[in-house]
C-alpha positions in Angstrom: -8.8 -7.7 16.7 -10.8 -4.8 15.5 -11.8 -4.3 11.8 -9.4 -1.3 11.5 -6.5 -3.2 13.0 -7.1 -6.2 10.6 -7.2 -3.8 7.6 -3.8 -2.2 8.7 -2.2 -5.6 9.3 -3.4 -7.1 5.9 -2.1 -4.1 4.0 1.2 -4.2 6.0 1.6 -7.9 4.9 1.3 -6.9 1.2 3.7 -4.0 1.8 6.3 -6.4 3.1 6.0 -8.6 0.0 6.4 -5.5 -2.1 9.5 -4.4 -0.3 11.3 -7.4 -1.6 10.5 -6.5 -5.2 11.3 -2.9 -4.6 15.0 -3.7 -4.4 14.8 -4.2 -8.2 13.1 -0.9 -8.7 15.5 1.0 -6.5 18.5 -0.5 -8.2 17.4 1.1 -11.5 15.4 -1.8 -13.1 12.1 -1.1 -14.9 8.9 -0.9 -12.9 7.9 -4.1 -11.1 4.4 -5.5 -10.9 3.8 -5.0 -7.1 0.8 -6.5 -5.3 -2.1 -4.2 -4.5 -1.7 -3.4 -0.8 -5.4 -3.2 -0.1 -7.2 -4.7 2.9 -8.6 -7.7 1.0 -6.4 -10.7 1.7 -7.6 -12.5 -1.5 -6.7 -9.6 -3.8 -4.1 -10.7 -6.3 -4.1 -7.5 -8.5 -0.7 -6.2 -9.7 0.4 -2.6 -10.0 3.4 -1.5 -12.1 5.2 1.1 -10.1 8.3 3.1 -11.0 11.0 3.8 -8.5 9.7 7.4 -8.0 6.2 6.1 -7.4 7.4 3.5 -5.0 9.4 6.2 -3.0 6.3 8.4 -2.9 4.1 5.6 -1.5 6.8 4.6 1.1 7.4 8.2 2.2 5.0 7.6 5.2 4.3 4.5 7.3 0.5 5.1 6.9 0.4 5.2 3.1 -0.2 2.2 0.8 -0.5 1.6 -3.0 -3.8 0.1 -4.1 -5.7 -0.6 -7.4 -8.2 2.1 -8.0 -11.3 1.6 -5.8 -9.6 -0.9 -3.5 -9.9 1.1 -0.4 -11.7 0.9 2.9 -13.5 4.3 3.4 -14.0 3.5 7.1 -10.3 3.3 7.8 -8.5 5.3 5.1 -8.7 8.1 2.7 -7.4 8.4 -0.9 -4.6 11.0 -0.9 -3.6 10.8 -4.6 -5.0 9.1 -7.7 -2.8 7.9 -10.6 -4.4 6.3 -13.6 -3.0 2.9 -12.6 -3.1 3.1 -8.8 -4.1 5.2 -5.9 -2.2 6.1 -2.7 -4.4 5.6 0.4 -3.6 6.7 3.9 -4.7 5.0 7.1 -6.7 7.0 9.5 -7.6 6.6 13.2 -6.8 3.2 14.8 -5.7 1.7 11.4 -3.2 4.6 11.1 -1.8 4.0 14.5 -1.4 0.3 13.8 0.3 1.0 10.5 2.8 3.3 12.2 3.5 0.6 14.7 4.1 -2.0 12.1 6.6 0.1 10.0 
């Protein structure tokens, strides 16, 4: 497995965990502390996201919510910075893997 593929698969795993919590957000509850979706399997950081923020992150299969500075420059770019989290987008091989996992 390539480095880029591992990054995409790690982040997809965290995204799946967050999907379960997102049901609360989407049903109108207050923001939930979702896990950082960065490539680091040992990351346990939490990000409070509103329903609007969650929908923005999930608008594309290649975008993920990460704690500021938790990105892999070799496989992704920061597309938007909020004070409490960044949206990153997979590029190249990692982007193709992320699309396939969605």
